[in-house]
N, C-alpha and C positions, 0 to 999 in steps of 0.2 A: 505494500501500498505506501499512495504517495502523503506525504505531511509536508506540510510550512508553519514554520514560527515562526511566528509576531511577536516585536518589539513592541511594549507596551505606553511609553510615552515618548511620544513626540513622533510617533506614531500611528497608531493608534488612538491617543489622548494627546491633547492639553491639558496639561497638570501647571501649568502657571501659578493660574488663579491663590493654588494652594499652594504648592512649593515653594513659592519666595516666599512668603509671609512664615512659612518650619524654617523653611530655612534664617530666615531673616531673626526669628528666635535662638537658634540655634548657635550663628555666630555671638548675636548680643549676651545670655550665657555665658559665654568665654572673654566677655568685655570686648566684646569686635562688634565696631558700624558696618551694616550691609550697602554693598555697596550698589547702585540704580540695578533695577528688572533689563534691562537696559546688558549692564557691564555684567550680569549674572544670570543669560542664553544659553551661555553656555556648559553650564551646569548641567540640563536636564538632560537626562537619560542616561548620564555619567554615575558611579559608585560613590553614593553618599562619603562610603573613607573620603577618595581620592577627593572629591572638591574640598571637603572641611578641609585636610591636611595640608590644599593650597593656600585658603579663603586664612587659614587659624596660621600658618607657618611652626615653626622646629615650634616643640618642646609645648606642645600646648596638646589639651586634653579633652584630642579626639575622639574618643569611648563616653566621654561624658555630652560632648556637642551631639554624638549620633545622636545615643536614647534622647535627647531635650528635641531634634529633631523631630524626629517619630511620633515623641511624645505628640509634637503639636499638628503634627499631618496627619495623622490618624482622627484626633477629638476632631480636626474641622475643615482641615487642608484635600482627604480625599470623599468627599461632600463636593469639594467646589472644586473639581477637573471634568472638563469636557469633552468629549467626544472628535473625534476627528470627523471633517465632512467624507462623508458616505465607504467610513470604512465598513458599517455593519451590508451594505449592497454587498460590497470586493466581500466578505468574510458571509455570507444568504453564497454567490456565486462560487467559492469553493468547491462548500460543503455541496452542491450540485453538481460538481467535479468528481465529489467522492472520495475527498483528499483528506487525511488529520489536521486538524487545524490544532495549535497550541498559541496562546502565550509567554512568552519567557522574559524576563523581566531582574533586571540587579536589585531589584525593591527585593525586600525579606518576602517571604513566599504567603505572608497572612497578609501584612501589607497591598502588595498586589492583588492578590483574591479580593480583598475587602474593597479595591478600586475596580475590578472587574465586575462586583457584583454590582458598583457603586455605578457603571456604564451600563452596565445590563447587557456584559459581553458574557459571561461566569456558564449564563444556558445555553451559548451559540459556537462554544469549543469544546474540545476535546482535553483537557486538562493546563494548568497555568503551570506552569514553569519560573521559583522565584529564587532568591539569595537567602542562604540560612542570618541567623540573628550577627555570628558570632562571626561573619565575616565570607565563608565559607561558598566560593558557589558564586562572589559576588562581580567574578569576571566576567565576559561572555567568551571564551574560552572555554573555560570550566564548564559552565551552565549549561552550553551546547551538548558537552562531552556528556556529560550528568541527564540531558534529556532525552540523549540517544542511548545509550543504556539501559534507562530506567522504561523508552520504549520499541528499543530493537529497529528502531528505524533504517534501510542504507541509507548513507549520508548521502550517496549519490541520487536519488530518490524525492530528496530533500530539496528545500528553498530558507532561506531566514532574509525572511523581511524586515528593513531595522531606517533608520535616519543618520544613524551614527557613524563614526568611524571601527568602533570597538563591535561594533555591532557586524560590520564586516568582517573583520580580521577576526575576529573569533571563529563563523563560521566557517571562513578558511585554513585555517588550527583545526577543525574537523572535518573541513573537503564537500561542506559543505556549498552550495551554489546562493549565490545572492541575486538580492535585487533593493538600492539606494531608493531609500522613498524621497525624494526633495525637497516634499510638501511637510517636515518637520523640523529641527533646534537646529541640523547642522549648516553651516554654509557650505552651497553645493562642492565649491572644488575641492571639501576635505571628499567627502563622498567621489567624485572622480578622481581623486589623490587615494584613495584606498585601492580603485578598481572592483569595482564592484558586478557582477558581469552581467545585470542590465540595471536601470535609470528609468525608475514611475516619479511622473509627476506629478498624476494624484492614483490614489485607490484606483481610480474608472481603469488604468493602465494599467497594474499590477497582474491582472490575473492572465490579460495577452497572455503579457513579460514573462509568467511564470509557466504557462499551458507551453511555450513554445520550450522552456527551460527543462518541463518537463516530459516536455511531448505528449501531452494530451488535446484532443482534442476539443473546440467548442461547437458547441449549435449556432 
């Protein structure tokens, strides 16, 4: 069976209205003023450990900051996440093609599941894969390896759809073909430089590109 692994933040969802306030509170708890939203756009879709290490610098208590971030995000942030346009229709088309559908997120699994539920996506996918609170599987290489091991799929018969370079690199490290989502939070050159196997300007383009990569016939 063929499968698609869908990145969550940036690709399926716009978490801005929940992500930025939670990040600001995490920084404030460490005595650091939050930069503007425009300056923090690069943080969406990346592991929060990595984000806070950059923003707080050496010697900061990253563990406490991560805890503060998720405490704030789970209280109000998850409910403020928005579904990206047309992703519901895209998922329905993959379901019609009998492709297994998985969400893969560097968010901890309970957070990713709560967010998918808030967006109404949980009932339309086969499983949601996330990281551990401890940080395990918080990089896409290990997350995709875990997902492949859990599902038993042949990576050559899978596709990864993501909007950041680490989605593409993580998939390539597991021999999974890739599609870059240009509507996400990366600058276009990020995905071009990552050399995704295909680039989609909108969710409507994804099914056709994936069908070509997978050898599926569209009606």
